N, C-alpha and C positions, 0 to 999 in steps of 0.2 A: 504494500500500500504506500502511495506517495505521501510523504510528510507535507503538512501545510507550511511548516517552517523548518529549515535545516541549515544550521551554521556549522561549518567545518574549519577548525584551526584558524579562526578569524583573528587577525592582528590589525590594529590601527595605531599608527605611529604619527607623531607630530614633531617637527624640528624644535629643538630647545638648546639655545646657545650653540656649542660646538658639536652637540650630539642629538639624540632623539629621545622622546618619551613615549612609552607604550600606554596609550589610554585603554586599549583592550589587548590582552595578551593571551593568544592561543585559546580562544573560547570556542567550545563545540557543544551543541545541544540540538534537540529537535522537538517539534510539537506536532501532534496530530490534530485533525479537525475535531471540534468538540471539547478541546482542552483549554483551560484557563490557568495561566501561570503568573505568579508574582515575581518580579525581578527586584531584589532588594540589595542595599549596600549603602555605605556612607557616601557623602559628597566626595567626588574624585575617584570613585571606585570603577567607573567606566560604564555604568548602567545606562546613562543617558546617551553616551556615544554608541553603545550597542543598539539601543532603540532606534537611533537615527540611521544606523546602517541597515537595520531590518526594514525601516521605512523607505529605503532607497534614497535617502537624503544625503548620505555620505557613502563613499566607497571604501572598503577595507584596503589596507596596504598589502595584505596577502591573505590567503584563505578564500573561502567562498560562502555565499549566502544564496539559498534557493527558497523562493516563495511559490507554493503550489506547484512544485516541480520545475520552476523556471529559474535558471541561474541569472541573478541580477547583473553579475559581472560580464556576462556575455552579451548584454544588451547595449545598444547605442543610448546616448543620453536622452534622445527624443523618445525612443521606445520605452526606456525606463520610466519616463514621466507619464506616458500613457498607461503603462502597466500599474504604476502606483495609484493613479486615479481610479482604476477599475478593480484592482485586486487587494489594495491595502487601505483600511480605514484607520483614521488617526484622531484621537481625542487629546487635546492640549490641556495643560494645567489651567490656562486662562480662558478656555472655551473658544476664543477668537470668533464669536458670533458677529455677523455684520449688523451694526447697531440700527440701521434704518430699514432692515428687513424683519418681517414678522417671524414667528416660530416656524410656521409652515414654509415660508419663503426661504428661510435659512437652510432648511433641509432640501427643498427643491432646487436650490442653487447648485448642489452637487450633480443633480440630474442634468441640469442645463450645461454644465461644464463637460459632461460626457456625451452630450447630444442624445440623452435618454429621456428628455422631458416630454413623455407621451402619457396617454391615459393610464396605462398600467403603472408607470412610475409615479404619477401623481397620487394614484390610489394607494400605492405602497407607502408613500410618505405619510399620508393621513393615518393609515392603519398602524404604522410604526409609532407615531406620536400618541395615538390612542392607547396602544399597548404600554407605552411609557407613562400613562396617566396624565397626558397633556391635552386631552380632548377639549377642555374649556379654555385652553391657552393658545390655540392655533393662530389667532390674530394678534397676539400680544407682541410688543417689541421687547428686545432683551432687557432694557432698563425696567420693564414692568414685571420681570420674572425674578423669583428668588434665586439664590446661588445654586440650590439643588435642581431647580427647574432648568436653569441655563445649562447645567452639566448634562441633564437628560436630553436636552435639544442637541447638544454636541454628540452624545451617544447615538441618537437617531441619525444625525448627519454622517457619522462614521460608518453606519450600517446600511445606508440607503442604497448604495451601489452593490450590495450583496457581496462584500469582499471575502477573500479566503482568510484574511488575517485582520484582526483589530488590535491596534496598539494604543495604549493609554499612558500618558506621561503625567504622573502625580495627579490623577483626576479628583482627589479628595483634599488637595492641599489647602484650598480656600473655603472648605465647608466645615460646619460644626459636626460633632461626632455622629449625631443621629442621621443627618443628611448624608454624611460620608458612608455609613453603613448601607443606606438605601441605594445610593448610586452604585457602589461596588456589587451589592447583591443583584441589582438589576442588570448590570453589565455581564456578570458571570452567568446569570440565568439565560440571557439572550445568546451568549456565546455557546452555551450548551444546547439550547433549544434549536438554534439556527445552524448548528454544526459548523461554526467558525473556529478558528484558533485565536486565542486572546492572550496578550501579554500586557501586564500592568506594572509600571514602575511605581514603587511606593516606599516611603520611609516609615509608614505606620504598620507595624507588625499585626495590629488588631485586624487589619483588612485581609490578612492571608487566610482567614477562616473560610473564605469563599473560593480559594484557589485549589487547584488539583495538585500543583507542585509549587515549591519556592526555589528559585535560583538565587543563591547568595553570591554577590560579586565583591571582591576585595582587591585593591591595587591592580585593577584591570583583569584579574583572573577569576574564573569560577571557583569559589572556595568550597562550596558544597551544594548539592541538590537534595531537597527534602521533599518526600512524597507521601509517606504513610499518613492517612487522614488523622489518626490519633496524634501524631507529631505536629501536624499543622494546627490542630485545635489547641494543644497545650502551648504552642508557640504564640497563637493569637491571644489566649487569655492570660499569658504570663506565668503559667505554672511550670514551664520549663524554659531554659535559655540556651537553646542550641546555637542561637546567634546572639551573643552578648549585646546588651543595649548600648554600651559605650562604643562598640564597633559601628553602630548605626548613628552615632552622634547624640545619643540620649543618655541621661543619667540612669534612671531606673525604669523598669517596665511599669507602665500604667495599666492597671487592670481595666478591662472593658466594662463600661457602665451598662446598665440595663437598656435594652433596645425596644422597650415597649412604646406604644404610641405610633402616630403616623409620621 
C-alpha cells in the first residue's frame, strides 16, 4: 500500500558562518491515510522546517519526500505548486483568513484557485462548514468569529480540495484550553473519517490525546516515536514523562482540566 507521506533520510542544511547547520538531520518516517500524528519538540528542534518540507514549501538538501506516492523532488517548481494546491492542505497558526471574505467565501477561494468552483465544490464547502458546526456563521466575516470558529474555517479550507495530507502548524497556539481541545478533536476526527493523513505541530502535550502517534524531534533528529495508545494518554494527562517538559521549553507538566461544556 502506498504511504500518504514518506520521508527518507531527509536532511536540511543552512549556511552558518564558515560552515552549515542541520535544521533537520536524517529524518525518516511514514504515514498512512487515516493516521493523525503529532510532531513535537522545543523551538529549534526542526519540526517547523520538517513541516515546511512536507508542505513542498522548502526542498531538502538531501533525502526524499513523497506525498501520495509522488516524489516532490522530482517535480518542477511549477508542478510542485500545482501538486501542493491539490494534494496538501495546510492550517496556519494565525489562520490567514482573508478579512473581507465571509466564512463560506474563504473556503470557496481554494476552489477558485484550483478552477474547481463548480456546483459540487460549492456544495462540498457548505457541507464541510456545517459538519464543523458553522452553519449559522456562513456569512460572517473573520472579525465576527471567535478564535475557535476562525480555526475551524481554516480547517475547512485545508480540507476543501480533498487533499491526501493535512498539515497543521500550532493550530491551538492562540486558543484557550477548551477551544484548543475542540479544534484538535475535530481535526483528528475529520482526518480519520475522510481517510486523510494528518500531521500537527504542537508544543502542548495535552493535545496528543487525539493523535495515533507522536514524533518527538530534538536538535533536528527524530528522538523517538511513541505509538501505544496507553502511552499517548499518560503523556497527555501528565502521569508519565517520556518527553520531559523542560525539553519542550516548559517547567512542569500541567494536568489537563476538565473538558466539559461546549
